[in-house]
N, C-alpha and C positions, 0 to 999 in steps of 0.2 A: 868558686867551689860549688859542687852540686849541693842541692838543698839538704839531702841526707847527710852529707859531710859536714855542713854547717851545724846541723842538729847535734851530730856526734862531737864536734869541736866544743860546743857549749856544754854538753852533758859530761864530757870527759874533764872539763876544767873544774878547779876548786870552786866551791860555792861563792867564795869571796870575790872571784874574778868574773862570774857569769854576767853580772850587770854590765860590766865594761865590754865584754865580748858582744853581748846583744846590742849595745850601743854602737859598736863598730860595724855591725852587719849592714849591708846595703838595703835589705828588706827584712827587718826583724819581724814584721807582721806576718811573714810567711813561715818563719822558723818557730816562733812561740807556740802556735797551735800544734806543732809536731812534737814538742817536748813531752815525755811521759808525764802522766798526771801528778804522781807523787814528786817527781823531780821539779815540776813547776812550783809545788808547795814549798819544797826545800829552798828553792831559789828565792822565792818571794820573802820567806822568813829570814834568809841570810841577808838579803838587801835591807829588809825592814819594810813592813807593810806600808808605812807612811810614804816611802819612796817608790812604791811599786805600782801605782795606778796605771802608768804608761805601759807596763807589762800586762797587767790584768785586762787592760782595754782590748787586747788581742787574743785573750784566752778563749777557749771553746767552753760551751756549757758543761761538757764532761769534766774538763779541767777544774772549773769553778766548783762543781758539785763535789769532786774528790778533795779539793782543798778544804771545803767545809767538813766533809766526812772525816778527814784525817786530823784536822787541827782544831775543830770547834767542838770537840767532845772530850769528856773526862770519864773514862770507863764506859758505862752504859747511859750516861746522862750528858745532855748538851752542856758545854762550857759557855755560860752566858757572856762572860767577859770576852772570850775569844770570838764568839759569834758576833757580838757588837763590833769588835775591831774589824773583822772581815767585811761585814756589810757596810760599815762606815767608810772603809777603804774603797770598796767597790763603788760607793756613791761619788767618789772623786773621778770616776771615768766619765766618758761622754754619755749622752742619753741613750743612744742605741746599745752601747756595751753594757751600761748599767741595767737596762731593762732585760737584756739577754741574760745577764747574770742572775737577776732576781728570779727569772723563770727557771733557772737551773737549781734554785734552792727550794727544798720542800716547803709547801705552804705551812705545814706545822711549825717549821723552824722560823718562818717569817712571823707567824703569830706569836711565838715565844719571844722573838726579838722585840716585837711591838709591845707586848704585855710587860716586858721587863723595863721598858723606858717610859711608857706613857699610860695614862688613864683615858679610856675612850668612853664617851657618853653619847647615846642616841637621843636626839631631841624628842621629848614627849609631846603629845597633843594637849598642850597647856599654854594658853596665851601669855600667862604670867611667868613662864619659866625663863630663867636666865642661865646662860652657859657658865661653866666654872670659870673662875678668875684665871686669866691668861690662856684660856683655851683657844685653839685655832680650828677652822673648818674650811673645807674645800667646796662643799655643796649645801651647807646650811642644815644638814641632818646629823652627820657624825662630827663630834667635837673631840679633839685630843689635847691633852695637857701633860707636861712633863711631870714625872714623879718628883724630881728634884728641880728646884728653881734655877740652879746653875747648870743644868744639863743642856747641851747644845743639840737642838733637834733639827739641824739643817739636813742631815742625812735622811732622817725619817720624813721630813717635809718633802724632800725631793723624791723619795721612794713612793710616797702616797700620791704625789702629783702625777708622776709618770704612770702609775697604775690607774689612776682615775681617768687620765686622758687616753690611755692605750689598752687597758685591760680592766674594764670596770668590774667584771665579776670577781676577779682576784682581789681587787680593792674592797669590794663589798664583803667578800668572805673574810678578809683580814680584819676589817673593822668589827664585823659581827663576832668573829672569833676572839678578838681582844676583849669583848664585853662578856661573852657567855661561855667560851670554851675553857676546860680545865687544863692546867699545865700538865698534869699527870697523863691525861689522854693524848695530848700532843707529843709529849716525850715518848710515849709508848709507840705511837705510829711512826714518828720520825726515826726511832731506833730500828723499826722493821724495814723501812725503806733503805736506811743506811746499811744494815746488815746485808740486804740483797745486793746492793751495789758493790760492797766490799768483797762479797763472795765472788762476784764476777771478776774482781781484780786479784783473786787468790787469797783473800783474808777471810777465814771462816769465823763464825760466831765464837765467842769465848768458850761456851760450853763444849763445842766440838773441838776447839783447839786444845783443850785440856787433855784430850785423849792421848797426846804425845807423852804424858806423864802417867799413863795407865800402868798399874801394877801387873806384872807378868809372873806366872808361876815359874819356879826354877826350871822345870821340865820344858817350858815353852821358849826359853831364851835362845837356844841354838836351833830351834826348829825351822825347817825350810819347807814351805808349801809346794807341792808338786805342780799345781796348776797356776802359780803366780806369774803375772806378766807385768812386773813393776815399771818397765820402760814403754809400755803401751799407754801413752799419755796424750791427752788432748791439749794442744797449746792454747794459750790465751795471751792477751795483751798485757805485758808486764808494766806495772805502774812506775817502776824504777828503771834506771839506766844500768843494765847489766848485760852488755852484749856477749860476754862470756864469763865463765867462772874464773876466780883468781888463779894465777899461774900455779902450776903444780911443781913447786920446787922440791928438792930432795928432803928438805926439812919441814915441808908443809904438811897439813893434815892428810891422813891416809886416804880419806874419801876423794880429795882432789887428785892425788897421785894415781888413784885407781881409775877414776873417771877418764884420765888422760889415756888410759890403755884401751878404752872402748872404741868401737867403730864410730864414724862421723854421726850417723843417725842416732846411735845410742847416746852419744855425748850430748846431742841436742835435747833428747828426751830427759836425760839426767839433769840438765840445767833447770828445766821446768819442775822436775821432781824435787830438786834441792831447794829452789826458791819457794815452792809450796810448803816445804817443811820449815824453812826459815820464817815464812810468814806465820805459820802456826806457833812457832816459838815466840815471835813478837807479840801476837795476840794473847797467848796463854800467860806470858809474863807481864802483860799489861804495859808493854813499852809504849811510849807516846808515838803513835804512828806518824804524826806530823813533823817529827824531829828527824833530821838527816842522820843523826848519830845512831838511831835505832836500827837502821838497815845493816851497817857493818857489825853491830853488836849481835843481832839475830843471826847473821851469817856465821860469825865466829863461833857462837854457841852451838848452832846446828852442826857445823863442821866437826867440832870437838866430840860431841856425843854420838854422832853418826859414825865417826871414825872408831870410837871405842866399841860400838856395837858391831861394826864391820870386822874389826880385828878379832873380836870374841867369836862371832859366828864362823868366820873362816878357820880359826884355830880349832874350834870344837868339831867341825865337820871335816877337817883335813883337806880343804880346798883353797884355791887361790881367791883373794879378795875380789878380783874382777868377775869371777863366776858368782860370787855372792851378790854383787850388784845386779847381775842379770836375773837373779832369782828372788831377792828380798827387797821390798819397797824401802826407800830411804826413811820414811816415817817409822816403819817397824824397826829399822836399825837404830834410829834415835831412841825409841822406846827401850830397846835392849840395852843400849849404852847407859841410858838414864837409870835403868833398874840395877845396874852394876854398882851405882853409887847414888841412890835416890836423894839423899840429903844434899849432896853437893850439886846435883843436877838442877834442883829447884831454886838454887840461889842465883 
């Protein structure tokens, strides 16, 4: 099979079967880097992180970064337990892959990971000084010791050794950061970097995503702007595998049935417009972005309320729904639909 067909085969398969399919491929190392970033995260979580180092060994820096962005956060704060699990799992890959993955993680997140597990001490200029009990060192200057006596520091030891040998300045920054930097500062900067990357993947910051629930005046609900070009959309790399919108069955949501009536180029643009709106729903509702179940939930909710808004605007203006799609952005139609029943829309 051509490489693109192999990628499609894996991504179209249920999550529970993807590891088996990857194992059957003649060259899985060529397929894994082509899997959309969020799909790789879903796949690894379905398999179980403990059983996934062989997959993560072939992942690209962008895939690793997205996995951390999607699954190692809770709201606007890093999820320390999830972060520990991801980095500990990456430490099970070979040296080259682990170092590549470490460079894909923001330095602020690495410092938070380190501070959450160990105390770091810089040796003072004192001949009588003794390192803390149980402390380890690589170069006789920085010493680190576990917060908890029963904590396994194998992953941290490997991380520090690789950085010390191949990227001393990152090693130095991490050790200094573990001593002096504030968690709040690192969390703030890490959130900024994460928000920027997620925006590139179509996920806006929470404050912007909440605009889909904006309250509209009754006189605004059916309004159609004269100069709107809702299908003039820049495409971007989708982080999930959605080669096309769900089939437009006669009993399906109105928005899908209406999109099916558009011209080919319009349908393509509507795909991106719809996914952008579904992403806003996922972020606004604080759905866990690293969970595979969040994508169909966001799509279902977006389709429901866009369809409600679409039917309302078409009826109020006495025009066909397909003409509404050519004149009103899908985000606006979601807002209209949500305003028709705001209490239910926010649940």
